[in-house]
PLY file of the C-alpha trace (Angstrom):
ply
format ascii 1.0
element vertex 97
property float x
property float y
property float z
element edge 96
property int vertex1
property int vertex2
end_header
-140.57 3.44 -17.35
-142.17 0.35 -15.85
-140.68 -2.50 -13.82
-140.07 -4.64 -16.91
-138.11 -1.84 -18.58
-135.96 -1.38 -15.48
-134.94 -5.06 -15.47
-132.92 -4.62 -18.68
-130.58 -2.12 -17.00
-127.63 -3.07 -14.81
-127.41 0.32 -13.12
-130.49 2.32 -12.16
-130.19 5.57 -10.25
-133.41 6.89 -8.79
-133.42 10.46 -7.51
-136.29 12.06 -5.64
-136.52 15.86 -5.57
-138.74 16.98 -2.71
-139.65 20.65 -2.41
-142.10 22.81 -0.53
-143.52 24.31 -3.73
-143.75 23.42 -7.40
-140.44 24.01 -9.19
-140.41 26.22 -12.23
-139.06 24.67 -15.43
-135.66 26.35 -15.11
-135.09 24.95 -11.60
-136.30 21.51 -12.67
-133.85 21.59 -15.59
-130.98 22.27 -13.17
-131.88 19.09 -11.25
-132.20 17.12 -14.50
-128.77 18.24 -15.72
-127.18 17.39 -12.37
-128.85 13.97 -12.29
-127.84 13.16 -15.87
-124.21 13.85 -14.97
-124.47 11.10 -12.33
-125.48 8.46 -14.86
-123.08 6.79 -17.23
-124.27 7.26 -20.81
-124.00 3.57 -21.63
-127.02 1.53 -22.73
-127.17 -0.48 -19.48
-127.54 2.61 -17.24
-130.81 4.39 -16.47
-131.99 7.42 -14.54
-135.35 7.87 -12.87
-136.00 11.41 -11.64
-139.16 12.09 -9.62
-140.33 15.52 -8.45
-142.58 15.74 -5.38
-144.14 18.72 -3.60
-144.99 18.64 0.11
-145.03 22.03 1.81
-146.47 20.71 5.06
-143.54 18.35 5.57
-141.04 21.20 5.41
-142.99 23.25 7.95
-142.89 20.43 10.50
-139.35 19.07 10.06
-136.91 19.87 12.88
-133.48 21.30 12.08
-131.70 18.33 13.67
-133.09 15.40 11.68
-133.43 11.95 13.20
-134.02 8.63 11.44
-137.80 9.01 11.90
-137.65 12.35 10.06
-135.76 10.81 7.16
-138.35 8.01 7.08
-141.11 10.66 6.80
-139.26 12.15 3.83
-139.12 8.73 2.16
-142.86 8.25 2.72
-143.51 11.71 1.23
-141.91 10.61 -2.04
-143.79 7.31 -1.93
-140.69 5.21 -1.31
-140.90 1.78 0.27
-137.39 1.93 1.75
-137.25 1.22 5.47
-134.38 2.93 7.26
-135.77 2.56 10.79
-132.82 0.31 11.71
-130.20 2.94 10.79
-128.22 4.45 13.66
-127.09 7.95 12.66
-124.41 7.94 15.37
-122.50 5.27 13.44
-122.48 6.96 10.05
-119.44 8.54 8.50
-119.97 11.85 6.77
-117.73 12.50 3.81
-117.15 15.84 2.20
-115.15 16.95 -0.75
-113.23 20.20 -0.66
0 1
1 2
2 3
3 4
4 5
5 6
6 7
7 8
8 9
9 10
10 11
11 12
12 13
13 14
14 15
15 16
16 17
17 18
18 19
19 20
20 21
21 22
22 23
23 24
24 25
25 26
26 27
27 28
28 29
29 30
30 31
31 32
32 33
33 34
34 35
35 36
36 37
37 38
38 39
39 40
40 41
41 42
42 43
43 44
44 45
45 46
46 47
47 48
48 49
49 50
50 51
51 52
52 53
53 54
54 55
55 56
56 57
57 58
58 59
59 60
60 61
61 62
62 63
63 64
64 65
65 66
66 67
67 68
68 69
69 70
70 71
71 72
72 73
73 74
74 75
75 76
76 77
77 78
78 79
79 80
80 81
81 82
82 83
83 84
84 85
85 86
86 87
87 88
88 89
89 90
90 91
91 92
92 93
93 94
94 95
95 96
């Protein structure tokens, strides 16, 4: 799907799956099914699902992630998002029981 195709959609959900090794087809299908459940089946909704492998990144990531670590993850999936201004101390974490 190119940029022109994306413009026709009102809602685009892009999901990056980053792993330390290549996923087998069964595991990749689990991610696809999950991602498809997030997208409304209407004509104006689209899903972009990208799989990336970067074993070195996982070896070097600390357990307590900081904004710089999240930015490294975004660069690993070739994302142009800049989250350097985010302050993790001011985020609310929501969970569902």
